C-alpha positions in Angstrom: -8.4 72.0 27.6 -8.0 69.4 30.1 -10.3 69.0 33.1 -7.4 69.4 35.7 -6.4 72.6 34.0 -9.9 74.0 33.7 -10.5 73.4 37.5 -7.0 75.2 38.2 -8.2 78.1 36.0 -11.6 78.4 37.8 -9.9 78.4 41.2 -7.5 81.0 40.0 -10.2 83.2 38.6 -12.0 82.5 42.1 -9.2 83.7 44.2 -8.5 86.7 42.1 -12.1 87.8 42.5 -12.0 87.2 46.3 -8.8 89.3 46.5 -10.4 92.1 44.4 -13.4 92.4 46.6 -11.0 92.5 49.6 -9.2 95.4 48.2 -12.6 97.3 48.0 -12.9 96.5 51.9 -9.6 98.2 52.7 -11.0 101.0 54.6 -12.1 98.4 57.4 -8.9 96.3 57.2 -7.3 97.3 60.6 -4.1 98.2 58.8 -2.5 101.8 59.2 0.6 103.5 58.2 2.2 102.3 61.4 1.5 98.5 61.3 -0.7 95.7 60.4 -2.2 92.6 62.1 -2.8 89.3 60.6 -4.8 86.6 62.1 -3.7 83.1 61.0 -5.8 79.9 61.9 -4.0 76.8 61.1 -4.1 73.0 61.0 -1.5 70.2 60.2 -1.5 66.4 60.4 -5.4 66.2 60.5 -4.9 62.6 59.2 -8.4 61.9 58.0 -9.8 62.5 61.6 -12.9 64.1 60.6 -14.7 62.7 63.6 -13.8 63.6 67.1 -11.6 61.1 68.9 -11.1 60.2 72.5 -8.2 61.5 74.6 -7.2 60.7 78.1 -6.7 64.0 80.1 -5.4 63.9 83.6 -7.4 66.3 85.9 -6.6 66.5 89.4 -4.9 63.2 89.3 -7.9 61.4 87.6 -7.9 60.0 84.1 -10.7 61.7 82.2 -11.5 60.7 78.6 -12.8 63.7 76.5 -13.6 63.9 72.9 -11.3 66.2 71.1 -11.4 67.7 67.6 -13.7 66.7 64.9 -14.4 68.8 61.8 -17.9 69.8 63.1 -16.3 71.6 66.0 -13.3 73.0 63.9 -16.0 74.4 61.6 -17.7 76.3 64.5 -14.4 77.6 65.6 -13.1 78.8 62.0 -16.5 80.4 61.5 -16.1 82.5 64.7 -12.5 83.5 64.1 -13.3 84.5 60.6 -16.1 86.7 61.7 -14.0 88.4 64.6 -10.8 88.9 62.4 -11.2 90.9 59.0 -7.4 90.0 58.3 -7.7 86.3 58.3 -6.0 83.3 56.8 -6.8 79.7 57.4 -4.0 77.3 56.5 -3.2 73.7 56.5 0.6 72.4 56.7 -0.2 68.9 55.3 -1.0 65.4 56.0 -4.6 65.8 55.6 -5.2 62.2 54.8 -4.1 58.7 56.1 -5.0 57.5 59.6 -8.6 56.6 59.9 -11.1 54.3 57.9 -12.3 57.7 56.0 -9.1 57.4 54.2 -9.4 53.5 53.8 -12.8 53.8 52.2 -12.7 57.1 50.5 -9.2 57.7 49.5 -8.9 61.3 50.6 -11.7 62.7 48.7 -14.1 63.3 51.8 -11.1 65.0 53.7 -10.7 67.5 50.8 -14.4 68.1 50.8 -14.5 69.0 54.4 -11.4 71.1 54.0 -13.3 73.0 51.3 -16.1 73.6 53.8 -13.7 75.4 56.3 -12.7 77.6 53.3 -9.0 76.7 53.5 -6.8 79.5 51.8 -3.8 77.5 51.2 -2.3 74.1 51.9 1.2 72.5 51.4 1.8 68.8 50.9 2.6 66.5 53.8 4.5 63.2 53.0 1.2 61.2 53.5 -0.4 62.9 50.5 1.9 60.8 48.5 0.8 57.6 50.0 -1.2 56.4 47.1 1.3 57.8 44.4 1.1 60.6 41.9 -2.2 59.6 40.6 -3.7 60.5 43.9 -1.8 63.8 43.9 -3.8 64.8 40.6 -6.9 63.8 42.3 -6.5 65.7 45.3 -5.5 69.0 43.2 -8.7 68.5 41.3 -10.8 68.1 44.5 -9.4 71.1 46.4 -11.0 74.4 46.0 -7.8 76.1 47.4 -4.2 76.2 46.1 -1.7 73.5 47.3 1.5 75.3 47.3 5.1 73.5 46.9 8.4 75.2 46.6 10.8 72.2 46.9 9.0 69.7 45.0 9.9 69.0 41.5 6.8 67.5 39.6 8.3 67.9 36.0 8.6 64.1 35.7 4.9 63.7 36.1 3.3 65.5 33.4 -0.3 65.2 34.9 0.7 67.2 37.9 3.5 69.7 36.4 2.1 73.2 36.0 -0.8 72.7 38.4 1.2 73.3 41.7 2.2 76.9 42.3 5.6 77.5 43.9 4.1 80.5 45.9 0.8 82.0 46.5 0.0 85.8 47.0 -3.1 86.5 48.9 -4.2 90.1 49.0 -6.0 90.7 52.2 -7.5 94.1 52.4 -4.7 95.8 50.5 -1.9 93.8 52.2 -0.2 91.2 50.0 0.9 88.1 51.9 3.3 85.8 50.3 3.2 82.0 50.9 5.8 79.4 50.1 5.4 75.6 50.5 8.1 73.2 51.9 7.8 69.4 52.4 10.2 67.0 54.1 12.9 65.7 51.9 12.7 62.3 53.5 9.2 61.5 51.7 10.4 59.0 49.3 12.0 57.0 52.3 8.6 56.8 54.1 6.0 56.4 51.4 5.6 53.5 48.8 5.8 55.2 45.7 6.4 59.0 44.8 6.8 58.0 41.0 9.3 60.6 39.1 8.6 63.3 41.7 11.8 64.7 43.1 12.2 66.4 46.6 14.8 69.3 46.7 16.6 70.9 49.7 14.1 72.9 51.6 16.4 75.6 52.8 17.8 76.3 49.3 14.3 76.5 47.9 13.1 78.9 50.7 15.8 81.4 50.2 15.0 81.2 46.3 11.3 81.9 46.6 11.6 84.2 49.4 13.9 86.4 47.2 11.4 86.4 44.5 8.7 87.4 46.6 10.7 90.1 48.0 11.9 91.3 44.5 8.1 91.6 43.8 7.7 94.1 46.6 6.1 91.6 49.2 7.5 92.0 52.7 5.2 89.6 54.5 6.0 86.1 53.8 4.6 82.8 55.4 6.4 79.4 54.9 3.8 76.7 55.1 5.9 73.7 56.0 5.7 69.8 56.6 9.3 69.4 57.9 9.0 69.0 61.5 9.2 71.5 64.4 13.1 71.0 65.0 13.7 71.6 61.2 11.2 74.6 61.2 13.5 76.2 64.0 16.7 75.7 61.9 14.9 77.1 58.7 14.0 80.2 60.8 17.5 80.7 61.9 19.0 80.1 58.7 16.8 82.1 56.2 15.9 85.8 56.2 12.7 87.2 55.1 10.3 84.4 56.5 8.0 86.1 59.0 5.9 83.1 59.9 6.3 79.2 59.6 3.2 77.4 59.9 4.4 74.0 60.3 3.6 70.2 60.6 5.0 66.7 60.5 6.2 66.3 64.0 2.8 66.6 65.6 4.2 69.2 68.0 1.8 70.6 70.7 2.8 74.3 71.5 1.5 76.0 74.7 2.0 77.1 78.3 3.3 73.9 80.2 2.0 75.2 83.6 -1.6 75.8 82.2 -1.9 72.8 79.9 -0.3 70.8 82.8 -3.8 71.1 84.5 -5.0 68.7 81.9 -2.0 66.4 82.1 -0.8 67.6 78.6 3.1 68.4 78.1 3.5 71.0 75.4 6.9 70.8 73.5 7.3 74.6 72.8 5.8 78.0 73.5 2.8 79.1 71.5 3.8 81.0 69.6 7.8 80.3 69.3 9.9 83.2 68.3 13.1 82.7 66.6 15.8 85.3 65.8 17.0 85.4 62.0 20.5 85.7 60.6 19.9 89.5 60.2 18.5 89.8 63.7 14.7 90.0 62.7 11.9 87.6 64.1 10.3 84.6 62.6 7.1 83.3 64.3 7.1 79.5 64.5 3.7 77.7 65.0 2.3 74.1 64.9 -1.1 72.8 65.9 -0.6 69.4 67.5 -2.4 66.4 65.5 -5.7 65.2 64.3 -7.6 68.4 64.5 -7.1 68.4 68.5 -5.7 71.9 68.2 -7.0 74.9 65.9 -3.9 76.9 65.9 -4.5 80.8 66.0 -1.9 83.5 66.0 -2.4 87.3 65.8 0.7 88.6 64.2 1.6 92.3 64.2 3.9 93.9 61.6 5.5 97.3 61.6 5.1 99.6 58.4 8.3 98.0 56.9 6.8 94.4 57.2 8.9 93.4 60.0 7.4 91.2 63.0 6.8 93.2 66.0 5.0 90.6 68.0 2.4 87.7 68.2 -0.2 86.4 70.5 -1.6 82.8 70.5 -5.4 82.3 70.3 -5.1 78.6 69.7 -8.1 76.5 70.9 -8.4 72.6 71.9 -12.1 71.9 70.9 -13.7 69.7 73.4 -16.9 67.9 73.4 -19.3 68.1 76.3 -19.3 64.5 77.5 -16.6 62.9 79.6 -15.8 59.4 81.0 -14.2 58.5 84.3 -13.6 55.0 85.5 -15.7 53.6 82.6 -18.7 55.6 83.5 -20.0 58.9 81.9 -19.8 61.8 84.1 -23.1 63.3 84.8 -23.6 66.6 83.5 -23.8 69.4 86.3 -22.4 67.1 88.8 -19.4 68.3 91.1 -17.2 66.0 89.0 -18.4 67.7 85.7 -17.9 71.2 87.2 -14.4 70.2 88.1 -13.6 69.1 84.5 -15.1 72.3 83.1 -13.0 74.3 85.5 -9.7 72.6 84.4 -10.6 73.2 80.9 -10.8 77.1 81.6 -7.7 77.1 83.4 -5.6 75.5 80.6 -6.3 78.7 78.6 -6.8 76.6 75.6 -9.5 73.9 76.0 -13.0 74.8 75.7 -16.2 73.1 75.0 -17.3 73.7 71.3 -20.7 73.1 69.9 -20.7 71.1 66.8 -21.8 72.7 63.6 -25.0 71.2 62.6 -24.5 71.4 58.7 -21.2 69.7 59.1 -22.6 66.9 61.2 -25.2 66.2 58.7 -22.8 66.3 55.8 -20.6 63.7 57.6 -23.3 61.3 58.6 -23.7 59.3 55.5 -19.8 58.8 55.6 -19.9 57.8 59.1 -22.6 55.3 58.5 -20.6 53.6 55.9 -17.8 53.4 58.4 -20.0 51.6 60.9 -21.2 49.1 58.3 -17.4 48.6 57.3 -16.5 47.7 60.8 -18.9 44.7 60.7 -17.2 43.2 57.8 -15.0 40.2 58.0 -11.2 40.6 57.8 -10.2 37.1 57.7 -10.9 33.6 59.1 -8.8 32.2 62.2 -8.2 28.4 61.5 -7.5 27.9 65.0 -7.6 29.8 68.3 -5.0 32.7 68.3 -4.1 33.0 72.0 -1.6 35.6 73.3 1.6 34.0 74.1 5.4 34.8 73.5 5.6 33.3 69.9 1.9 32.7 69.2 -1.3 34.5 69.1 -2.0 37.8 67.5 1.1 39.5 68.7 3.6 38.2 66.2 1.1 38.5 63.5 0.7 42.2 64.3 4.4 42.6 64.3 4.4 40.8 60.8 1.7 43.4 59.6 4.0 46.3 60.8 6.6 45.0 58.4 4.3 44.4 55.7 2.8 48.0 56.0 6.4 49.5 55.8 8.3 47.3 53.4 11.5 49.2 53.9 11.8 48.3 57.6 13.9 45.3 58.7 12.6 44.9 62.1 9.3 45.4 64.1 9.1 45.7 67.8 5.6 45.7 69.5 5.0 46.3 73.2 3.2 43.5 75.1 0.4 45.7 76.0 -0.4 46.9 72.5 -2.4 43.5 71.9 -5.4 43.5 74.2 -7.4 40.4 73.1 -7.1 36.9 71.9 -8.9 35.7 68.6 -10.7 32.4 68.6 -11.2 30.2 65.8 -13.8 31.5 63.1 -14.4 34.9 61.5 -12.2 37.7 62.5 -14.3 41.0 61.8 -12.9 44.4 61.4 -14.4 45.3 65.0 -12.5 42.3 66.4 -9.3 43.8 65.0 -10.1 47.3 66.5 -10.6 45.4 69.8 -7.2 43.7 69.7 -5.6 47.0 68.8 -7.8 49.9 70.3 -5.3 52.6 70.8 -5.1 54.1 67.3 -1.2 54.2 67.6 0.5 55.2 64.2 3.5 53.2 63.0 6.8 55.1 63.4 10.0 54.4 61.4 13.2 54.6 63.4 16.8 54.0 62.5 18.6 52.2 65.3 22.1 50.8 65.4 22.5 47.2 66.8 23.4 48.4 70.2 20.3 50.6 70.6 18.2 47.8 69.3 19.5 45.4 71.8 19.1 48.0 74.7 15.5 48.7 73.4 14.9 44.9 74.0 16.7 44.8 77.4 14.9 47.8 78.8 11.4 46.8 77.8 12.0 43.2 79.0 13.3 44.6 82.4 10.0 46.7 82.6 7.8 43.6 81.9 9.6 41.4 84.4 9.2 44.2 87.1 5.5 44.7 86.4 4.4 41.3 85.7 7.0 38.7 87.2 7.9 35.6 85.4 4.9 33.3 85.7 3.5 33.6 83.1 6.2 35.4 81.2 5.3 38.5 79.3 7.4 39.8 76.5 7.4 42.1 73.6 6.4 40.8 70.2 9.0 41.1 67.3 9.4 40.3 63.4 12.4 40.2 61.4 14.7 39.4 64.3 15.0 36.5 66.9 17.2 36.0 69.9 17.6 34.0 72.9 16.3 35.4 76.4 17.6 34.4 79.9 15.2 36.2 82.4 17.1 34.8 85.3 20.2 37.1 84.7 20.9 40.7 85.4 19.5 43.4 82.9 21.9 43.8 80.1 22.9 40.3 79.7 19.3 38.7 79.2 19.4 39.0 75.5 21.7 37.0 73.4 22.1 35.5 70.0 20.3 38.5 68.5 19.8 37.9 64.8 18.3 39.7 61.9 16.6 38.1 58.9 18.2 39.2 55.4 16.5 39.5 52.3 17.1 35.9 51.1 15.4 34.7 54.4 18.7 33.5 56.3 19.6 35.0 59.7 22.7 36.7 60.5 24.2 38.3 63.6 23.3 41.8 64.5 26.3 44.1 64.4 26.5 46.8 67.2 27.5 49.6 64.9 25.2 48.8 61.9 22.1 50.6 61.3 18.7 48.8 61.1 15.4 50.4 60.0 12.9 49.6 62.7 9.2 50.1 62.8 7.4 50.6 66.2 4.1 52.1 67.2 4.0 55.9 68.5 3.7 54.7 72.2 6.9 52.8 72.1 8.7 55.5 69.8 7.9 58.0 72.8 9.7 55.9 75.1 6.6 53.9 76.5 7.1 50.7 78.6 10.8 52.0 79.3 11.8 52.1 75.8 14.2 54.9 76.3 16.8 53.7 73.8 14.2 54.3 71.0 13.2 57.6 72.4 16.6 59.1 72.6 17.9 57.8 69.4 19.2 60.3 67.1 19.0 58.5 63.7 16.3 58.8 61.1 12.7 58.9 62.4 9.3 59.4 60.8 5.9 58.9 61.8 4.2 57.1 58.9 0.7 58.0 59.9 -0.6 54.5 59.3 -2.7 53.3 62.1 -1.6 50.0 63.7 -5.0 48.4 63.5 -5.3 49.4 59.8 -2.0 47.7 59.0 -3.2 44.6 60.9 -6.4 44.4 59.2 -5.0 44.8 55.7 -2.4 42.2 56.6 -5.1 39.6 57.8 -7.3 40.5 54.6 -4.2 39.7 52.4 -3.9 36.3 54.1 -7.6 35.4 54.1 -6.9 32.6 56.4 -4.5 32.8 59.3 -3.1 30.4 62.1 -0.5 30.7 64.9 3.0 31.5 63.6 5.2 28.5 63.6 8.6 30.5 63.7 10.1 30.7 67.2 11.4 34.2 67.5 12.2 34.5 71.2 13.7 31.4 72.7 13.5 31.5 76.4 16.3 29.6 78.4 16.4 29.8 82.1 19.8 28.1 82.5 22.9 30.3 83.7 24.1 32.7 81.1 27.4 30.8 80.5 25.4 27.7 79.2 23.6 29.9 76.7 26.9 30.5 74.7 27.0 26.8 73.6 23.5 26.8 72.0 22.9 28.4 68.5 19.5 28.8 66.5 20.7 26.1 64.1 20.7 23.5 66.7 17.0 23.4 66.9 15.7 25.6 64.2 16.2 25.8 60.4 17.8 29.3 59.4 16.1 29.5 56.0 12.6 30.7 56.5 9.8 32.1 54.2 10.2 35.9 53.4 7.4 38.1 54.6 4.9 39.4 52.0 4.3 43.0 51.5 0.9 42.5 50.0 -0.7 44.8 52.7 1.3 47.8 51.6 -0.2 51.2 51.9 -4.0 50.6 51.6 
């Protein structure tokens, strides 16, 4: 008997014993002949954020930095919710890994250890569980002390995994059987490096099939644990009968009351919970819990005696630390400003100060210490000063690193403000990299047509000219493309001779209707710095979960020694626009250039 099979058998026996004990407790279940109430706590897209992370809130017009999330606070909340609700499930909708140095150093093992501490009942795969290929999936399955369910992934081509991933999970909670299916985005092979021989099947078709099988077994309370994105979840609910609750992930959707969360400067995308009418007139409750453990979702869903959803009430919580920063200074505890912050948290209806669980803090401390040591390590050596400029300094190198981290992308566009520091000649430490790129933006893949790409550049350059003027000129950083720029002419006419590098290293003209896979950071993807063309684009879009500074660090490490780029990607021309038509890149620059290395990859 193989070790993975033995571990799966152990877990199956464990869950059988737990469910048997729950059956004996049916008298205190809270169920009755007229209905049943289930409390679901849920997480998604925690992305290796085991520690709390700083988030800027806006309270009474003042930027206030608070520490949100962290598994020590999540542990406190989960323990409280589990104690208060006998009919309780804790679910994770995927992407538990990729996004911080915890994943870089420990490969996902620590993340699953702390999910085990939370006593997760079930999880489905996110696309980033596949970032290190099928071998990592086997390791995650072995590490998890809970089932990872998938209904639309065919693992038959990977013998080490096949047979170890259930298509459905049935939890018996105080005599009530709850069926769980798992669905993962079919675009996973397009956004991760290597899925091996794993196939991703149509989610709606798989959902219908598994719901029918559960219903034929007499189960009338069914949860779809999905990593599809909120819009796809809404479509799923409207297309498939029999799904009572969708616990989703992938789109990092914040749900809640816009008026109450507006007190904190937060803008939820959907109500919490969201109710969708099914084809047969029933109701499906759609849930998602933002990102990075910044929300512990919680919904109390009431069913009638036939298993139909009667209603749902949110009890979701944003766990907040007890220290805050304003204007670069700590806010004194007990001060009027501190009380103002606390009152705003209370008014939000979701955010509250949560004490960290001491045992979790202690368990995390050795790993956090290793991260601190890692930040002091050298990443590369600069052979010369890397001073921020249009075609030199760290900016173009960061754009190169974005393409290296997402090999299927053709173009990288980086906002000027995304690079915050010059790098001087000498050793570049990991800490230096984090100071150059301190925002922890993720890399987002977006398909743009040529017109949208040009409009993105025009919009962003117009924003920069209005904000900074022309002396000195501040521009976005790019990779994979080059263009002429005349800042003296009107918006819409400034960018010309826009060309893209082909696979053989030569450049050709961008075609307005052709599609170009583009990688940007999450700030730009959301329309930051006036990049509305990207925000409003309707083509393929996927957040890779890769932190921009991680990609830059890996790229530098692969180079070992780094100097200023020699390629001129943006050629500034202040002559009248008519004269630009007479110049070409071939007049001054060779068009055969070295191809980018993808050595950084997904590390």
